[in-house]
C-alpha positions, 0 to 999 in steps of 0.5 A: 571838228575844228580841224574839219572846219579848217579842212573845208575852209582850205578847200574853199580857198583853193577852189576860189583861186581856181575859179579866178584863174578859170574866169581869167581864161574865159575872159581871154577866150578870143585873145590872139596868142593867149595861153591858159593856166592850170591850177595844180592842187595838192594836200597839205602834209597829213598830221600823225595822230597819237593816243594821249594815254599811250603815245601809240600812233592812231592814224593820220589826218589830212589838213586840207588842200591848197594851190601848189602852183599854176602851170601855163599851157604853151600848146599852139592854138589854131591859126586863123586867116585874117587876111590882114598884112600886118597880122602874123602867126608862128607855126611851131614853137617860139616867141616874137620879141618886143621891147618894153620899159622893163626890157625885152619881153616875148609874145605869141600875139602877132596882131601888129600895127604901124605906130606914128613913127612908122615902127611895127608894134603890138596892138598895145604899143610895144615895138616888134624887135628884129634879129638885130635887137632894134625895132623894125621900121615900115615907114616907107609903106603907103599902106599895109599891103606894101609890107611883105613878110616871108616865112623866115621873118624877113620884112620888105616894104615895096620890095626893099628890105626892112629887117627880119622879125626875131623869133626865139626859143624861151627857157623858163617862160613865165607869164606876166599877164595877158600875152607877155612872157619873160624868160631866157631867150635862145636860138630860133626853134627849128622848123618854125615859120612866120605866117603873114595874114594869120593870127594864132587863136587863144589856147582856151577851149570855152566848152571844157573851161566852162565845165572846169568852172562848174566842177570847181563851183560844185567843189566849193559848194560841197566844202561850204555845206561841210562847214555849215554842217560842222557849225550846226554840230558844234552849236548842238554840242555846246548846247548839250554840254551846257544842258548836261552841266546845268549851265 
């Protein structure tokens, strides 16, 4: 029965981790360029049981489940027309490149703004880098409407070139939280276009994600009930043994 308690507890822990991941996805259901996570569960290796008298194999016993890894779903989200000149989305594979204190990072969130220095930045302040590795300046624009962004990423301000937004492929992308990724950048993916006035919506489907949350909670409750049942049986066994021995 003690193994049964361990198995049920491991199931509860795995589902708790899964619920935290699902809750984070739901919180980002409207975040542009957000990519949801998937928790991959697997069983611990089974334990081989043997007879204590003969040493002959009796069978195997599962030792419960755990979260083996989390996988990011990089599928493209729907493009939403915002009509805002500094909003851009990628139609196809690839990532924008932004500068951070920790080095270059990558994102699909094209909700860009102009900072006080006239640089094109993300809404959280990271400068958007061009193909030359430097921030793109749109300081000459009197309004966002003066900025034009072509499908190849070329930026013009009042008709004058201001740089080209870098778009790269990414090997071994790793999610850093929110919409930022790390990884090894490569050449721009073939066929990818930059769409001005659009944002890529979140990859989270609220309906299916809520169903996943309910399923996970039911699995958690099932493990919880198993622990309660085993605890009751252990208490009963202790009481019966005490009664049998006169203790």
